[in-house]
N, C-alpha and C positions, 0 to 999 in steps of 0.2 A: 648492593656494593661488593667486593672483593677483598680480600688481602692475597698480596703477593710476597711472598717471602722468599727473598736469596737464602738460601739457607743450607746449611753441613747434612750432611746423612754418614752417621756411622755406624758400626757394628758394636755396641760395649758389650765388653766381658767385662762382667763384673764377680767377683771375689769378696767372700764373705770372709773377714780378718779378725783373730781376738783382738788386735790392736792396729793400731796403723806402722808400718814397718817403716822403722829409723835407718838413718845411713849407713848404710855398712852390714844390713842385718839383713838375716834369710830366714822368713816366717813361712810357715804353713799355711796354707785358705783350707779351711773350713765346709766351703760349697764354690761353686762356679755355677751362672748364668750367664747367657748372652738375649741381649734383648736389641731392638733399634732404638737407635738413639743418634746423638749428636745436637746442638741447641737447635739446631733449624730445625731437623726432622720432630723436635719435641714440640718446637712453639706451634709448628703447624699441625699436628694432631692433635697439642690443646685449643689452639684456636677452630680446628675441623668439629671436633665432640663440643664446643662451647656455642655450635652454630652456625660458624659461618662456612663461606664459600673460600677456600684456599687455592692457593695456586702454588705448586713448590715450583723453586726455579732451582737446578741444581746438576750434580753428575755424581755417579760411583762407577767403580772398575766392573769388569764382564762379569765378574763373580761378586753383583753385587743384586740382581734383578729381585733377589727373594726381601732387600728391604723397600725397592719401588711395590712392590705388590704387598707389603705388611701397610705403605702409606696409603696405597688405593684404597684396601681394605677400613683404614680408618678414615676413609669419606676425602682423604685430597685427594683435587687433581695434579697426578702426574708426569702429562703430557708434555711438560716444559724439562724435565728431567734426562739429561744427556746419560750417554754409556762410554765411557773414557776410556782407551788402552792401558790404565794403571789402575793402581791397587783403588779397592774404595774406602774408605778413610775408618779408622778404628780407634777408640777406648779402652787403656785397662784402668779396671775402677776399682781401688778399694775401699770399702768399708767396715768401718769396726763397728762392734755390739751396740754402741751410741749412736751409729747414724750419721758418724762424720767419716768424710771421705778422702782420697786424694786418688787423681788422673794423670795419667800420661795419654796423652794424645798422638797421635799419627793422622795431618790432614788429609793427606793421598790426593784421589780423584775432586775434593773441595776447594784443592786451591789450582785447581786447571780450567775453571768457567770461562766461555770465551763472552768478548762483549757482542759478539755477535748474536749467541745463544739468549743473552739477557733483554738485547734490544728489538727480537724477535718475540721475544715473550712479554714483553712491555707495550709491545704494538697492540697488543688486544687488551688492555686495560683501558678503565675510565676512570676521567677524573672524579676525585675523590675518593678513590680505593685507596689501600692503604700498601705500601710495599715497606716488609721491617729488614733490615738488616741483621747479622752479628759477626761476631771478626772468628767465625772460622772459614773464610771464603776469601778468595780473591775478586776481586773488580769492586768492593765496599761503597768507593766514593762515586765509581763512575756510572755505575748503577742511581745513587743517590742522584745523582743530578738528572741522571733519566728521567727517572719518575717525578722530578720537580720540576722537570720542564714541561713535561707534559699533564703537569697538575694533580700528581697522586699526594698522599699525606704522608711521610717519611719517618718512618721510627727504628731505631737503633740498640741494640742490647748490646752495652760496651762489655762484654766479654768472650773469649779468656780476655783482660783487660791489656791496652796498650794505647798508653796517652797518646801518641801519634797518628794512629787510627780512628780513634775518636775525633782528634782536631781536623782530621780529613777532612769528615764527613758534616760534622757542627756547622757548614751555612747550609746545609740542605734539610735540617731534621724539622721535625715540626715536635718529635716526640723522641725525646731521652730515657733507657732506664739504665739505671746503675744499683750496683750493693755501694752499700755503707765503705766497704774501705776501697772502692773504686770511686767513689766522689772524695773522697780523701784525696787519694792519688793523683786528681783530674785538675783539682785544687792548686793543689805543690805543683802542677804540673802548666797550671795554665795563668796562677794567679788568682781566679773568678769561682766563688760559689757557685751551687747549683742554679739560683737565681738568678744569676747574672751573666751567665753564657748565652743569653739569645735564644733559645730554643721555648718557644710556645709552653711545654710543658715537659715537667722533669721528674721523674719517680726512684727516690731512692728509699728500694728492697732496707731493711732494716732487723731480719730474722724475725727473732722469737718477738721483736717488738713491732713488728709490724709494716708500713712501709710509708712513709711523705709525700705528699706530689707540690711540685711546683709548681705554683701558674707564671709563666714568666710575663705575660700581659697584665694581668693585677697584680701582684707580687703576692695574695694568696699563700699561705701556706695550710695543708690538711694532711690528717694522721688517718692513716687507717689501723686500729690492732687487729693483729693477729692472732688466732684462735689456740686456745691452749690443747695441745694435742702431745701425743709421747712419740718423738722420732723414732721411725726403723729404718730409714736412708733418703739424706736430705737430698737426693741427683733426680735434678730433673723437677726439682720443686720451683724454682726462678724462673724456668724456660714456663712452666704449666702457667705460673702465674702471668707472667709477658703475654703468652699466647692467649689465656681470659682475658686479660687488660684488654687488649687490642680485637677481639674479636664481640668484648661489649661494645665500644666505641663504635666499631664497624656497624652494630644492629643495632646507632642510636641510643645506649644510657649513655645518663651522665659520668662525669668523669669519678667522684664519689661512689657509684652506685658501682661501675668497672671495675672499679679497683675494691669495691669489699666483696663482689660476686670472685675474683681472682683470688682473693685472700684467703676463705673457702676451699678453691678449689689446690691451692696450697697447700693447708692446712689436710687434706685431705691426702694430697699426693705423699707428704712425707710418711703416716702411716705404714704406705708400701713399697714392695722391692722392686724395683727396676725402675725404667725410665719410661719412651713414648709407648710402649705397650702396657702399659699402667695408667693412664691420664686419664684421673675421670671424664666423665659426659656432663651435660649441662643438669640431666636428671638426677643422676649423682651427687651434684651438687650439693643443687637444692633440698633433697632429700636429707643431707647427713645430718647426722644431731652431734652436734662438741658440747 
């Protein structure tokens, strides 16, 4: 099987800060690193490093060849990434000493992916493959509908959160990822709890408390605990968790086992500075001591 990811590709400019700036405050950074990022790229790298065959569908600008090369280096199939006459997406990320962050995102080429590009890519997918989407590209609902019609399993990571974007793809979803705040916002917008959304599997991440799985078929709720670590940088941890869950399911693991493995990957990820470039591989995750 394989994972197809309609996902963003960004240059992440990560600034180390003594604290997160408040409105109107000018604050000198104590360090700067540039990483490959974007929720889509992060998930592709995580799923590939977890052992899955991953095809990335996306777009970069003329200056974005380095990002495509980096994805290839990490084992992602990049043949469905278009080069457009627009800037590559990028993010400005401020990280304070405790690991919390603030992010300014410029979508760039990520929001100009064409229907033809998606259709050509998914025409090569097989029934039972997984399509994953996030809210950092255009064409989300259209891609989800195409994938469902082709017999793919459709997953959606609802970030950056927008209730209307989630509701547009809900009819096509097999799996929905939300964090705790997003789950509350979606319930406020639509009046339905996670287990009542009509989605076969809803996973709500709970930060240091772990993650919760809602089985839409049986109604069963399963909690997977987080591991105790000292965070350095939480950027990309949720994307790592998502990519590892999807890879586990792609490789035939039961949901609880896929989530437990993903929790280990996410815990290891928050002990590192960076995004896609520092996502752990499966061997690291299995051998890590917590």
